[in-house]
Every structure is written in C-alpha cells, then in structure tokens.
C-alpha positions as CSV (number, residue, x, y, z in Angstrom):
1,M,-7.5,-9.0,-15.7
2,Y,-7.0,-7.2,-12.6
3,A,-4.6,-8.2,-9.7
4,S,-6.9,-6.6,-7.1
5,S,-10.6,-6.6,-6.6
6,N,-10.0,-3.2,-5.0
7,I,-8.8,-1.7,-8.3
8,A,-11.3,-3.7,-10.2
9,R,-14.2,-1.9,-8.3
10,A,-12.7,1.4,-9.1
11,G,-12.4,0.8,-12.6
12,Y,-11.4,3.1,-15.4
13,Q,-12.1,6.0,-12.6
14,A,-9.0,4.9,-10.5
15,D,-6.6,7.9,-10.1
16,Q,-3.3,6.5,-11.7
17,V,-1.2,9.4,-10.5
18,A,-2.2,9.1,-6.9
19,F,-1.6,5.2,-7.2
20,V,1.9,5.6,-8.7
21,A,2.8,8.4,-5.9
22,A,1.5,6.1,-3.1
23,L,3.4,3.1,-4.7
24,D,6.6,5.3,-5.0
25,R,6.4,6.4,-1.4
26,A,6.0,2.6,-0.2
27,H,9.2,1.9,-2.1
28,A,10.9,4.8,-0.6
29,R,9.8,3.8,3.2
30,S,10.5,0.3,2.5
31,F,14.2,1.1,2.6
32,H,13.9,2.6,5.9
33,S,11.6,0.5,7.9
34,Y,11.6,-3.2,9.2
35,F,8.0,-3.5,8.4
36,T,5.9,-4.2,5.1
37,Q,4.6,-1.2,3.3
38,Y,0.9,-1.3,1.8
39,V,-0.8,0.7,-0.6
40,L,-4.6,1.2,0.2
41,T,-7.3,2.7,-1.5
42,D,-8.5,5.9,0.2
43,D,-11.7,7.8,-0.5
44,E,-10.3,11.2,-0.1
45,T,-6.7,11.0,-1.8
46,G,-7.4,8.0,-4.2
47,Y,-4.5,5.9,-2.6
48,I,-2.3,6.1,0.5
49,A,0.9,4.3,1.8
50,V,1.1,2.7,5.1
51,D,3.6,1.1,7.3
52,E,2.7,-2.2,9.0
53,G,4.9,-0.9,12.0
54,D,2.3,2.0,12.5
55,Y,-0.5,-0.2,13.0
56,G,0.8,-3.4,14.4
57,A,-1.2,-6.2,12.5
58,L,-3.6,-4.5,10.2
59,P,-7.2,-4.2,10.8
60,K,-9.5,-6.1,8.6
61,T,-11.0,-2.3,7.5
62,M,-7.6,-1.7,6.2
63,L,-6.6,-5.0,4.9
64,D,-9.9,-5.0,2.6
65,R,-8.6,-1.8,1.1
66,V,-4.9,-3.2,0.1
67,V,-4.1,-3.0,-3.5
68,D,-0.3,-3.6,-3.3
69,T,2.6,-4.4,-0.8
70,V,6.1,-3.7,-0.8
71,P,8.3,-5.7,1.2
72,T,10.9,-4.2,3.7
73,K,14.4,-3.9,2.3
74,L,16.0,-3.8,5.7
75,T,16.8,-7.1,7.8
76,D,18.5,-7.3,11.1
77,E,19.8,-11.1,10.4
78,F,23.3,-11.2,8.8
C-alpha cells in the first residue's frame, strides 16, 4: 500500500535515491525555517524539497505533486 497516489503512479520506477535526498534536505531545512517543508515529484530530478515560505500557499499544481511533508522545528511561541 502506498501512502501517496503520486508515489503509486511512479511505481517501481521511482528514484529512491532522489526521494531520500529530497527528504533529507527537507528535514535539514525544517530546523532553520518557520514553514512546512514539502517533498514534491519533479519530472527532471525525480523529487525536490520546497519551503512553504518560498511560495506562500502552494498552488494547486504543486499541491498535486506533494509526496511528503516535514513540519517546522522552529517556533516563536514560548
């Protein structure tokens, strides 16, 4: 069972190395950002990590490509 329909569409051809690299990048960025990090499918590189703060609310075309999210580790509420 796949957790995402985007991964299911890619099937066995999914580039796991690119996915793990994008997920690692999203986790690393989450420690330095107040925004959620997203891992998206990408036709050229396989997967990419984007910061919600870079785009504001993600457009529908990007939301359809989300395969994983990493919440922020920063908070300004103490």
